[in-house]
N, C-alpha and C positions, 0 to 999 in steps of 0.2 A: 702828550700828557703822560706823566709817570705816577704810579701809585705804590705806596708801601705802607703797611700798617706797623706802627711802632708798638712793641710789646716787651715786657720784662723777661721774656723767655727766649731760649734758642740763640742762634748765631745771627747777629745783625750787622750790616755794613753801616759804619758811621760816616759823617760828612767828610772826614779826612781820609776815607777809604781804609781805615783800620777796621778790624772785626772784633766785636764784643761777643764773648761767649758767656752765657748765663744759665745756671742749672740750680734748681731747688732740690737739694738732697739732704734733708734734715737728719737722716739716719746714718750719714757718712761722716767719717772723720777726715778723710782725704779724698779729693777729686783731682784727677790729672787729665789734661787735654792731650789726646793722641792725634796728631796731625799726619796725614799721609802726603808727604811732599812730592813723592813719585812712587810708582809701584815698587814695593819692597823697602822704601826709605821712609821711616817714620820719625817724628820728633815728639817727645813727651815733655809737657810743661805743667808744673803744678799750678792749680788755680787758687786764687785768693779766697779765703773763707770770710764771709760777711755775716752779719747778724741774721737771725731768723732762719738758718739752714741754707742760706744762699752761697753759691760759689760763682766767682766771676773772673774773667781774664780778658784783657784787650791786647791784641797783637797788631802791629802795623804791617803794611805790605813791605816786602813780599813774603814775610813770615806766614801770613794768612791772606788768602785772596779768594774770590769767587771761583768755584769749580773744584776747590780742594775738598778732600774727604776727611772726616774727623769722627772721633768717638770720645766718650768720657770713660776713664778708668776709675772704678770705685774701690777705695781702700787697697790699692795695689793689686787687685784681683780682677773682678768682673769688668769687662769692657762692654759698654752699652751705647746704642744710638741716642741721639738727642730726642727727648720726648716731644719737643717742639720743632723737630726737623722740618725744613721747608721742602726737602727732597731727600729720598733715600733710594738711590738708583740700584742698589744691590739687595733689595728687599728688607724686611723688618729686622733681621738679625745683622744686617750689614752696616757699614758706616754711613753717616749722614753727609750731606753735601752743602757747602757754603753757597748760598744763592744771593745774587744781587737782585733783590725784588724790584728795584726801581729801574732796572735795565730795559724792561719791556716798554715800548713806546705805544701807548694806547691812542687809538684814533676815534674813540667814541665819546669825546668830550661833551657833546650835546645830548647824550642819552641820559634821561632822567627817569627811566622806567615807564611802566604803563599802569593805568588805574586798575584796581582789582576787579571792578565790575566787567572788564573786558576779558577776564582770564578764561581761557580754555587750555587745560594743562595736559601735557603729554609726558607721561613717566617713562623713562628709558634707563636701561642698563647699558653703560658704555661698551662693555665687552661683548654683549650680545646684539646690540643694535645694528652692527655691520659685521661683515665677514672678518675684516681686519681688527675690529674691536678696539679702536683707538679714538682719541679726541679728534685727531685730524680727519679720520675717515667719516666721522659723524657730520662734518661740515657739508659734505656733498649732498646730504639729504635735507638741508634746511629749507630749500625752496619747496620741496615736497611737503614739508610740514606747514609752511605758509599757505600753500594751495589747499591743503586739507582743511584749514580753518583754525589751526592751533595758534595761540598767542604766547604760550609759556612752555618751556621745556623744564622738566624736573629730573635731574640726574640722581639716580640711586647713589649711595655713598661712594666716594672716590678716595677716602683716606686710606693710607697704606695698610694693606692687609697681608697676611702670610701667604706666600705662593703666588701663582699666576692667575688663579680663578677664585672668585668669591662674589657673593651677592653684595658685599660691602659692609655688612653689619658685624664683621669680625675685625674691624680696623683697630690698630694699636698706636698708630702715629697720626693723630688727627689733623696735623697741619700739612702733611706731605701727600700730594696726589700720587696714587699708585703708579709706579713706573711702567706697569704692563699696559697702561692706557696712553702713556706719553709723559712729556716733561711739563713742569709748571707753565712754561711759555706756550706750549701747545694747548693746554687747557685755557689759558687766557685768550689765545687765538680763536678757539671755538666760541667762547663767550662774546668776544668782539664781533665775530662774524654773525652770530645770532642777533646781537643788537642792531647790526647794520640792516637786518631784514625785519626789524620790528618785533623780535621775539625776546621776551623775558627769559632768564635762566635762573632756576631755583636749584638749591643743593640740599639733598637729604643728609643730615648730620646725626650722629649717635652720641648722646651725652648721658646715657643710662648705664653703660658698661664698656669695658675694653674686651677685645677678643681674647681667646684662650691661648694664643701662641704669639710670642714676641713682645709681650708687655713686661718690662723690667722694673716698673715703678715700685713693686713690692720690695725690691732689694735695697733701695736707697731712699724711697719716699713712701713708706707704708701709710703715712697720714692721708694719702690720696683715697684711702678706702675706709669704710666705716665698720666698726665692730658691733654697732647697735642695729644696723639696718642690713637687710639682705634682699637680693633680687633673684629671678630665675637663673641668672648667670653667676651667682655667688655673692660675695661681699659687695654691698652697694658703694657707689662713689660717695665720698665724704663731703656733703654740701652743708652740714650743720654741726659738725663736731670740732674738736681741737685741730687747728691747722687748716680749717675749711676755707679761710679767706683766700689763701693762695690757690686752692683747688677751684673755687668759684671764679677767681680771676683767670685761671687757665682756660676755662670753657667760655667765659664771656669774651676773652680775647680771641678765642678760636672763631666765635661767631663774627666778631668785628673784622677779623683777618679775611675771612672769605668774602665778606661784603665790601670791604674797602680795597684790599690788595688784588682781588680777583674780579671785583665789580659784579658779583652775583646780585640778582634782584630780590632774593629772599632765601629763606631757609625753611626746610621741613624738619621739625624736631621729632625724632623717632621715639615712639613708646614712652612718652613722658609720664605715664602712669607708673612706670617702673623706677622713676626718680623719687627717692625718699628724702624729704627735706622738711624738718619741723620748724625752721626759722622763718621769720617774717621781716622783709619780703622774702619769699622763697626764690630759688635760683631762676625759675622761669620769669617771675616778675622783674627781678633785677636785670636779667639778661635783656628782656624786652625794653626796659627803660634805657639801658645803655645803647641798644641799637637805635632807638628813636632819638636819643640825644646825640648820636654820632651820625652814621650815614643816612639815617632817616630824616635828618634836618634838611638835606639838600636834594634828596631823591625819593622816589616811591619804593619803599622797602617793605616786603611782606613776610611775616612769620606765620608758619602753618604748623599745627600740632597733629600728632597721632596720639590720642588719649582715650584708652578703653574705658576710663572712668566717666566719660561724658561730663566733664567739669565745665559747665557753661560759664562759670565766673571768670575764667581766663579770657573768654571771648567778649564778655560784656564790658571789660575794662578798656577795650579798644586797642591795647598794645599788641595783642595777638590778632592777626587778620582772620584766620579761619582754621577749621579742623576737618580732617578726613572724617566722613560720616559712614562708618562701617554699618550702622543700622540700616541705611537704605540699600546697601549692597546685599545684606543678609535677607531682607525681605524680597528683593528682586530675585535673588538666587533661588529661593524656595518656589516662587511663582514660575520661574523658568525651568527648573529641574525637578522639583518635588523632593529634593534632598532635605533631610531633617535631622541628621546626625550632629553631634557636637554642639557648637554654639548656635546652630540653626534652630535648635529646639526652642529657643526663646521666642522665635518669630513664627512658629508653626501653627499657633492657634488661630491667628487672624493676620496673615501676611499682608493682605490688602490694606488693613487698618494701619499696620505699622508703616507701610509705604506712604499712605496718605498723610500720616502724622509727620513723617520725615519731610515730605514735600512742603507742608504747610507750616511746621513748627520747628524743624531742625532735627532734633533727636527723637527716636521712637521711645527710648527709655529715659524718662525724666524723673527718676526717683522710684520707679516700680521695682518689685522683687524680680530677680533673675533666676530662673530655674537652673540654668547652666552654672551659675555661681552659688548654688546651694541656698537659694532664697535671699541672698544679700541684696539690699537696695542698690540700684545702679542709676547714676545720672542725676542731673539737676535740671530744673525748668529752663527751657530754651525758647519758648514761644515768643518771648519779647525780643529775640534777636533777629536781624534781617537775614534773608536767604544767603547773602554773600558770605556769611560766617560758616557755611557748611559746603564742603567739597563733595560732590556726588559722583559715583562711579559704579560700573558693573564689573570691572576688572582692576586688579592691582597686582604688583609682584607677589604680595602675600597670598591673595585669594586664588591666584593661579599656581604659584610655586609651592604652596604648602599642601597642595593635593599630591597624592602619591606619585602620579605620573605627569603632573604639571599640565593638565588639560586646560585649554582656554574655554570660555563660555560657548563659543561657536561650535565646539566639539560636543557640548553637552545639551544644548537647547535646540529646539526646532527653529528653522529660519523665520517663519512668520511671527511667532511670539517675540523673538529677539529683535526683529525690526521694530515692532511696536514699543517694546521696552526702551529701545534706544531713542525713539521719538519722545517718549516721556522724559527721559533723562537729559537729553541734549537741548531741549527747548525750555526746560524749567529755569527759573531765575538763578538758582544756585550755580556757581561755576562747576562745570563738568571736568572730569579727568579721564583720559584714555590711557591704557597701558600699551606700550609699543607693540605694533602689529595687529592690535584688535580691529583697527579700522579697515583692514582688508581680510579679516578672519584668518589670520595666519595659521597655517596647519602645523607649524613647529610648536612644540610645547615650551613652557618655561619651567625648568626643573630646579630643584635645590642642588647647588654645586659648591664645592670648595676644593682646596688644594692643601690639606693637612698631610702630615707624615707620621709613620710609626703608630704608637698606641693611640694617639689622639685621632688619627684617621680611622682606625678600626672602631673606636668608641663612637665617633660621629656616624659612621655607616650603620652600626648596629642600633644606635639610638634613633636614627631616622626611621628605621624599619619597625622598631618597637612602638613608635608613635601611632602606628596604624593597627596595632594588635587588637584593639577593641572594635574594629570595623569588620562586619561579616565577610567582606570580600577578602580580608587579609587575616582570617582567623587561624590559618595554619602556616607553619614556618616556610613551606615551599612557596606559597603565594607572596609572603613578605620578601622572600629572597629575590623576587622578580622586580621589586621596587628599585629604580636606578640607584646605583652607588654614587653618592655625592662626590666622591674623590676620583671617580673614573673620568678622565679627560673627555670621553665621548658624551657624558651627561652634559657637560658645558657646550660641546660642539653642537649637540642636537638642539640646544636652546637658542642658537643664533637665528635671527630672522632670515628667511629666504626671500630676498628682494626679487629674485627672478620669477617667483610665483605670481607677481602682480599682473603678468600677461594672461593668466588663466581667467576665463569668463566669470567663474564664481567669485574670485577675489576682486575683479574689477567691479562687479555688481555691489559688493559690500562697500568698497571704497567710495563708490558714487553715492550710496545711501548716506554714509557719514558726511561726505562733502555737502550734499544737499541740505541735511539737517543743520550742519554748522554754518552754512551760508545763510539759512533762514534766521538762525540765532544772531549772527553778526549784523544782518541788515534790519531785522525787525524787533528783536528783543533787547540786545545790548544797548542801543541808543536810548531806550526807555528806562534803563536800570538806575542811573545816578540819582541819589537821593531817596532810594526806596527804603522803606521801613519794614517793620514786622506787621503781623496782623492778618495773615492769610487764613482762609476758612476752607474746611473740607467736609464733604458728605460722602457716605458710602451708599452703594446701590447693590443690593443682593450680596452674594458671596465674593464677587470679584470686580465690581464696578466702583468707580470713584469719580467725584468732581472736586476740583480744587480751584479756588479763585484768589488771585493776587491783585493788589493795587500797586502798579508800578510807579517809578519815581516821577514820571511826568503826569501822573494822575489817571493814566489809562488803565483799563482792566485787562487781565490775562486770565483765561479760563481753560482748564483742561478737563475733558471728559474722556474716560478710558475704561475699557473692560479688559482685564488681564486674566482671563479665564477661558475655558473651552466651551462655555455655554453662554448664550445671549442673556442679557440682564434687562428686566422690565422695570419701569418706574417713571415717576414724574421728573423730568430733567429740565433744568433751566440753563440756558446759554444764550449769549447775544454777541454781536460783533462780527467782524470779518474773519473768515477762516484763514488761519496761518498755515496749518498743516492738517491734512486729512489722510488717514490711513487707507481710505477708499473713497471714490468720488461721491457715492450715494449716502455717505455717512450723515450729512445734515438732515436729510429726509428721514432716515431711520431714527435719529435722535429726536426729531420733532414729533415722531409717533410714539415716543416713550420707550424706545428700545435701543440698547447699545449692543451691537453684534459682538460675537466672540473675538477676542484678540484684535481690538481696534482702539484708535485714539484720535481725538480731534482737539486742536488748539484754536482758540478764538481770541482776537484782540478787539476791545471796545474802547474807542477814544473817549478820554475826558469823562470819567464817571463823576457825576455831580455830587 
């Protein structure tokens, strides 16, 4: 089976094997195609100017053929890569490569995806997941992920970024997999291998900004950017002004491209709160509609948001599957570490109540004022949404990597409290997400790294250290100077997982804990989730105790009783059913006496609540 997404951008192989080149350059008078026929031998061909700022040229073979490198020359001067390049083997400032997208022979014809209720997500950075840091090398660990209990891999962004090292959020060529990880066909091979083992593959995409190095759109298509809206990264992408139709199409086609041409099972849309769009339908609504009218018609496709605004309206429309729930992370982090700086201040008053509300209703902030945001109201009501609309986690690339030293939660929390928190997180109805390596309490950090040059590199290094100037630990310049330099290759190397450590007893023990919990989820919780609605209830007990009750899709009841504090909690406790998980064997007796011991959790399933 062969797959190719047709789009009005970039270099496309036509049925007669000719190549059509198409570029939107409304600010250019002349665009020429510069083809590299062989090293040192180039041909320059003027492109035809069309209406609406488009330039187009079709060349038959052998004038143009797959594997050839090309650039566009703007007004006789600046030479640029194709913004819709399918491959850019010499990095973001180099030439693009003509790709025959249909040449890959897919073997997963029968793969239709997996239902969302079965999702257990494993977020990974391709460059740090293995020592080799490649698409191909990741394949060797797929059996391990299946045995762990994972059902979906989520790749951090792979779109071409400057240099050899990056988290991926500085991408500038959103259609081209970064060559440091491998070729387009090697990425397709990874996805196909995952499907063969029953794993979904999701991709993190960035539609809120372009990176600071290698983006040439300002030179020939300034209409890509808005003069009215701004983001933390500068001018916003123009989704609602003059020329925005082409810009919207560019990103909608990007989403369809990854889903159709690469057979990804879904996308995670980064920081959509930083997308400014006053039009209706807005770009998220239009993109979701296009996805469900396209690849979503024949397979199970899932769209996931990161949205600091807690805008529940996107989730209730049904076109967006779920959202990362930062609220639950922040509440859990306070309970585990006691840290209350920065955005954690919003949860410091009653972290156990915020946690219980997340478990039962989705968001902790559903329109309440945020102290961290100077009292602005944050969020929308979410209690009417099912648990499947919220992805829960205690680690992500952000929450680990945005720490000064990139420490993981196992380096910050005591073992017993963390074990109990994981039991709460991994057995709750909402789909859980792990960050690579957390399942064996990886001792390697995950730090912020990049590969910029010159003044930009210096600015990023100094900016990174200034971010922590308000923290007491980094109040003086000497302490800030010890924060790892993002541009130092060792910062990247230190962030790679050490798979050899799995042989150590402490790492084996953590891995077994995760496997046990995910096995219980797979066997006893997931089969009961289809058809589940909203309407969970929670009660608090003392300063650190909670009870949450859900009615599952098959009519059965699921109850959690937990104490996430250092002191026992007394009270009248109601629970029934068969124990699914007990943090200690004598827990039912203690609960029956009205006492929840410190750092404990019990899960109970009661069949067919009348």
